Structure formats: structure tokens, C-alpha cells
Phi, psi and omega in degrees: 000098195272153186236006183278157188280141182296137182292311180264080179276156169217156175281120178261154173247147178208169178241153172292122175257341176188167176214138179211149171276103186276338184195175177307324181250345185249129166257134182252129175241134171257123175249160177197183177139160182308323182297343181284351170308328190265005180271128178264104178293131187239355181068200187049224182264041183308128176237170181202159168278137175244125183256123182241148174292139170290159183299130178092349177281131177280335183216152172278120179256124186244152167297151179266345175262138181249354178282203184284353179275358180292334174284329172295324172292326180284321170301325181283345172297148175299132189299329183287342189247341184282154179287162164291145180234118176226160176264131177217162184251142175299120168277323177203155172224136177238135175281167180301134177100337176260357185296157176268350187244346192180196183256009182253166176298149181231147173236130175265138182232121172260125184256124172277109186244133188240023183072020184258189190260018182302125183306318180297317175298319177303312179301314185290334181286341179239008181306135185243156179298135187097346182294137184270138165239171172234163174205140176240111175306130178241009175079215185210155182269339199274116181223069179296135178283160178304144187080007179297138186276327177198163190241135175244116186241129176212135185187162175268194189297327185289349179256005184306307185299327180287310181301320180289326180287325174302313178305315182291336190258356186280156173302149189291342176267015181288146175266130186225133171249117183234128185233122189229116180264140179221149175299318190234155183289325178287358176273003175295136179238161181297137189242123165263097191227160177303153177302336186259019179271137171247109185261114186248106184271116184248111194263122185281318173084285181296124179282349181271337180300146182287125176304137176093333184295328177295315185292311184303309187291319184293315176295328177295329185266354192285154170261113187245157174308146179269347179294158171311135183234169170239127189237150176230119187230124177214161174129216185301145191301314181299324176291317183291315180288319179299307183295319174303316183284335176291320184285326183279316185282322187254341188240357176053042172277127178305146181302326189285348182251022174234113177259117185224144179206128176268111177289332182199173181224138182295128183092351181228132176231143179300148182237001182284000000 
């Protein structure tokens, strides 16, 4: 199961096939279409650039380059005509013939929406069947070396799809400690995980609490295996950086064995 990013990438197009509110926080949008035959599912935390039409746009304009030059071309587009560009993780992939909505490949995307004015969430909450989107595969970050003795996964709601994707992709005999912070108890989702996985759902509850703080403090105080591990930490910026610092300084995990990424930052939203 390769996790390297495709050398010959291309920006693919797809259409919205369906939308559902799966829990108080998560809206799931399913996209599909013939172009997704060129999408290579890699499992784990596979992510992609998602291009969405802006409010009031009649058609979706996409960069024509898929190399590292795509972003320069994107920025050269007039702001009123260029699409929204956001990063998302594959929640689920279904090959042609296995789809729920048709005979083409399908990808489920879960949007963590908090009732705010984030443009991508506003789009997801009102997405209509047939709306066109674009996507550019970026591969995955999670690359545990052979011989990894156990896996530590931690994230807030923005990392839910990544954590669940990693759990689904790991060998069935893997030992895992997974800490998933969510706003509401009803946000708990079904998990396809190895038999040795311990899933800790951390319900934030208080809407005034800083996202990621509960997960950070819980892992800091947790009794964890002492053998070498491979760790994945993602979500709000302070969660990612704070937990990485804890693992390196307090648990002596080698820097190369911690994959961390700050998906977002409290009080700041992307405006491109």
C-alpha cells in the first residue's frame, strides 16, 4: 500500500452526489464522477486540495497546472473568479461499482462545522447535487517505519477523518492509542480499527473551551506504553505543537517518529 504522492498529478473534477448531516458538528458531502477513475486511494490520512465555487459564481474555474506551479497560477487569477481552495482528508472512498449514488468512484468528505461563517462550511451546508468541484491529490503524511511497536494518534474534530483513515489502514494486529476530541457526544462515529486499538473519545462539551486543549492535557496525563511508538498529532495549532513538544521532551520520542500538522488556528480562518 504505497503512500507516496503521485508524480504525475492532475487536477480532477467531480460533482456533488449527496449531502447529509451525520452529527451535530459534521456535514458529509459525497462527490463522484468519471474523472475520479484517476484518483488513487492510498489510505491512512490521504488528503487533497479541494476547489469550491465561491458564492455567486456560475462556473468553477480551476488552475490548469498540477505541479508545484498550481498555486502561483491560482494567485494570478482574479480573486472574484478564482475558486476557494481548502485542504481535506478522504473520509471514505468507494470504487466504481461500489458507490451509493451511481456507477462512478465516490469520495466522502466530512466538514467539521461549528455554526460559524467559514466559507467551506457554508458551502457544505448548502451544497446541491450536481455542483462541480475540483481536487488535487496530495498523498498522505503517515509513514510508520517497519517494526513500529505501537501507534499514538491524537487530534481534534478537524483531524477526525485522518485518525479514522489511519485506524482503518493499519494492520489488524497493531497496538494503538487514539485520542479524538469532539465538541458533542453525538459526534462519535463508527470506527474500523485494529483489535488492539484503544479509542478514547474526548467530549469537549463546553462551547467556550479552546479546541484541542482537552486532547493535549489528556495525552500529557495518560499512562501510555513505554516501548517506542510512531505518533500522529493533528488539529488546532496549539494542540499539534504542544503535543509534539511533550512527546519529544517528556516521552523521549524521536523527532522523526512524530508527524504533526496544525490544520487550523483559533481566531484565524483562511481567506484565499
